[in-house]
N, C-alpha and C positions, 0 to 999 in steps of 0.2 A: 436544953430540956427536949425540944424536938428530936434530937438525936437519941437521948435516952429512950423516950417513948418509942421510937421506931425500933431500937435495939430490943426493947421489952417485948414488943409485938413480935418480932421475929423469933425471939426464944419461946414465946407463948406458942406459936405456931408450930415449931419445932416440938416442943412437948406434946402438944394436942396429937400431931402426926404420930409421933412415937408411940403414944398410948394408944392411938387408933390401930396402929400395926400390931401391938402387943395383943389388943383385943381380938383382931382378925386371927392371929396365930392360934388363939384358944377357941375358936369358932368355926363351925363347919355350916355353910348355908345350904340349906336343902329345900327344892322347891316341890309343890304338889300342885298339878293342874287336874281339876276333876269338874264334874258336873253338880255343883252344889244346888243349882236351880235347874228347871227345865224338865223335859221328859225322863230323863234317867237321875233325877235327883236322889232317889233311895240309893242307888249305886255310889253316887257321889258323896253322899253322906256317910256312907260304910267306909268309903275310902278314906275320907278326912277323919273319921273317928278312929278308924285303924291306925293310920299313920301317926296321929296326933298322940294317941297311947302309947305307942311303940317309942316315939320321941321323947315324951314324958319320962316313960321308964328308963330310957337308956340316959337321961340327964340325971335322973335321981340316983343313978349308979356311977356318977362321975363322967358322963359323957363316953364317947367312943375315942378310944386312943388318947384321952386327955382333952378331947375337944367338946364343948357343948354344942348341941344341934340346935340351929335356929331355923324354923320351919316357915316357909313363905308359902302361903295358898293363894291360888289364883282360880277363879271360876270360869269353866269354859260352857257353861249352860249346855253341853251336849251338841254344839252349833260350832261348824268350822270357822265361821267368821270370827267368833267369840273366842275360839281357840287361838287363833293367829294373835289377836290382842292379848289374851292371857299369856301366851309365850312370849311376846314383846316384853310385858311387866316382868315376868320372871327373868328373862336375860338381862333387863337393866337392873335387876335386883342384886346381880353378880352371884348367883346361885352356881354351884359346881355341878349340881345333878337334878333332874326333876323325876318325879314319880307321876305317870299318867300319860294318856287318859283312857277313858273307856269309850269304844266305838271308833271304828276304822278310819271313817271319813273324817273324823274330828281329830284323831291323832295325825292324820296324813296332812292336815292344815298347818300343823306346827312343827313337822319334822325338820324342813330345811332351815327355820329360824334357830332351832338347837345346834343343829350341825354346824351352821356357819358361825355360831358363838362358841362353838367347842364346849358345849353342855351336853352331858350324859342324859339321854332321855330312856326311861324304861316303862313302856306301855304296858297296860294291865288288863285290859279287855278288848284289844283290837287283834283280830285274827286274820285279817285279810293277808294272802300271800305276799302281794306286791310290796308291802311295807319295809320287808327285808330283803328285796330284790334290787335295790336302789343303789347299793354300796355305799350306804351312810354308816360312817365307823362309829358314831356316836348313839345309835339307836339300837336299843334292845327291848325285848318284852320278856314277861313272865307268864303271859298265856301262850297257847299253842297255836300254830297255824292251822288253817283250815284243812290243809291236807294231812296234819298229823293225825286227825282222828281215822282216816283211810288206813294210815300205818298201823294204829293201834288195833283196828279192826282186823286187818291181816293177820297180825300176830296172834291175834285171839283165835282166829280160824285155824290157823296151822298148829297152835299149841294143843288145841282141843281135838286135832287129828280129823277133821273134815275134809273129804276128797273131791266131791262133786257139789257145787254149791251153786245157788241162783241168787243173782243179784237183781233186785227189783227197786226202783225209784219212782219218783212221782212228777219228773221235769222240772222241778224247781231247781234254781241254781244251786241251793245248799245239797238236797238230796242227790241230784244228778252228780254233782261235784264230788260228794262223798262216794257214791258208788264207782265213780271212774278212778277216784284215789285209791279206793279199796283193789279195784282190778290191776291197776298199775303195781300197787304194792305186792299183789300176789304173783306177778310174772316172774318165771323162773322157779317157781316152787312146785310142788306134787300136786297142788289144788287145781282141779279142773272145773272152769267155769262154763255150766252147761245152760246158763239161760241169763240173758241180760236184756232188760225191757223195762217200760214204764207202765204205770196205771194211771188212770184220771182221777185226781184228788176230788173228794167232796161226793162220789157215788155212794149208793147204798148196798150196792150188790157187786161183790168181786168174786163170784163163783166162776165166772168165765176166765178171768185172771188166774184164780187158783188151779182151775182145770189144766190150763196151758202150763202152768208151773209143775204141776203134778205129772204131766207127760214128759217132761225133761228129766225127771227122776233124780232131783238133786236129794243129797242127804242132810242138807242144811239150807235154810234160807236166810239172806240177810237183806231186809227192807229199810231202806235209808231214809224214808219219808217221816212224816209227823204223827203224833200219837192218834188222831181220830181215824185215819186209814189203818193204822196198826191194829187198833181195837176191832175194826170191822174184819180185818183179814184173820185175826186170831179166832173171833167168833165163828166166821163161815168156815175156816178151816177145821175147827172141831166139829161143826155140823156136818161136814163132807167125811168126818172119821179119820182125817188125814194127821198123823201125829208128829210129822217131821219137825225137828227143831227149829226155832226161828229166832232172830237177833235183830235188835235195832240200834241206832245211833242216839245222841243225846236229845233229839227232838221227841222220843218217846218217854222221855223223863217228865212225866205229867200225872197226876192222880186219877184224871178222868179217863186214863188208858183202861183202867180195870174196870170202870163202870160202863164203858162202851162193850168191852171184850166180855165181860162176866168173869167172876173169880175163877171158875172152872176151866174156863178157856185161857186165861191169862196165866195160870200157874205153871211154872217152870219157864216161862219166856224171860229172856234177860237182854240187857241193853248195855252199851258202853256209855259213861258220861263222867264228866268231871264230878269228884265226890261232894256231896253237899257239906257245909261248914259243919253240922252236926256230926258227920260221919268220918271225918278226917282223923286218922289214927296215929299219926306220929306223935313222938314225944314234945316235939315243938309246938305241933298242933294243940295238944291238950293243954299245955301251958298257956298258949294265947288265948283259947277259948275262955278258959278260967279266968283269966285276966279281963277279957272282953265282957264277960257276964258280970264279973264283980264292978266293972267301971260302968256299963251301960245298962246293966239288968236286962239283957237281951241276947241274942246271938245274930251275927252277921245275916243280911237279907240273902246273899248269894256267895259263890266262890270266886266271882270276878271281882269283888271288893277286897277279898282277902288276898288275892294276888298283888294288890298294893303293899300289903305287908311283905310278901316275898320280895317286892322291890327294894323295900327298905332294908331287908337283911341282906341282900345283895349288896347294896351302897355301903352299908355299915361294915361288911366284911373287908370290902375295899379300903375304906378309911382306917379300920383297925390295922391293916397291912401297911398304913403309911401313905396311902393314895389321896390326895386331897384335891387335885386338879382334875377338870374335865378329862384331858387328855390321858393323865395317868390312870383315873378311874377307868376309862375305856379300854385301855390296855390291859389292865387287870382283870376285867370281866371277860374279855375275850378268850382268856385262858382259864377261867374259872370252872370248877366242877366239883361236884358232891357239896353244893352249898345247902345247909339243912334249913330249907324253906318251910314255911308253914304247911303248904299242900304236898309237900314231899321233897325229897333231895332233887336238886337241878343244878344245871350249868348253863353256860352259852356257847354256841358254835361260833365260827368265823363270821356268820351274818348277823349274829345277835340275836338268833333265835334261841328259845328256850330247849333244853336237852334234858333228858331223864323220864322215866314212867311218870304219867299224869293221869290218864284215862284209867277208870276202874269198871268193874261189872256190878250191875245191880239185877238181881234176881226177882222175880215175882213169887212170892210163897202162897201158900195154900188160903190164907186170910187175905190175900190181895195186898199186902205190904211190900214195899221195895226194900230189900235187904242187900247191904253192901258185902260182896263176897271177898275173902282173902285175896292177896295179889297171887297172881299165876306164877 
């Protein structure tokens, strides 16, 4: 009797193991690491809502390449220490890929854990340059690097045909870095930089700075700082009667810019920025926004959460092509291009950085509204 019971137990174990393998073969485990709690909870909830909606939609349509997607969510609370714990949790859950997270320092705390576990990680709001300079073959990101904005600015300056430009910043790491990246991206072109200097943020009178700028005789100004100083520069430039065109970076994307400058002074000013969710104009974006509004009766808070949806599309594309392990997905994504993501077509270079146009131009109209311009 004991022998029969032992044989029965072995057979039961074999059956359970077999059924477990069959279940695993029909399932793809996907991780999502995001700040569901903490100071960035609004971004994290957008990420969770977006990925959950896309997973549910894919599963209703029969899964991806016949595989049901099982989503495993880990809260990193927007904190590096919590991120390390969340990464360990997801690694032990045997996910093949992870979407997230938001914040460069938070992402950095998890990178090595995923890399050592051969799990693909796609950051969604982590723009620090160093994240893709480490040679980690399992790390990607759907957001651009900090220096990508400088390259976009230089492209716009050259496309619009400006020849003598002034680069003005405020000595902050963001603004100075953007000015330097733009300067670097313009090297070798026909564009001459006739002014490169900083103003002091927080002041109320920039006429001395504007006088120095005017003396350099640029045909275009790129101020890389934030909207309060931008508004003051626009107001005082108009008061001087100087109508030289001026552009800003994404730190200008704030409604108070027009309040500070006044609508007359702000009219015609333009800046580069990621598109706001409601302004995304691809077919993929229109479908996504309609689904999101129907599901949650609102729109996403910002573009950074939407990039979690871009990450899902990249992973789904890899799985659809038959890649279901971390190494295979990583190999596939390193060569991927023209993925129809929500925020626009994208691919990944050898470092894992996003490639493809991302930044767009917003122009301030006569009524003070920010209007997204057609792609150049």
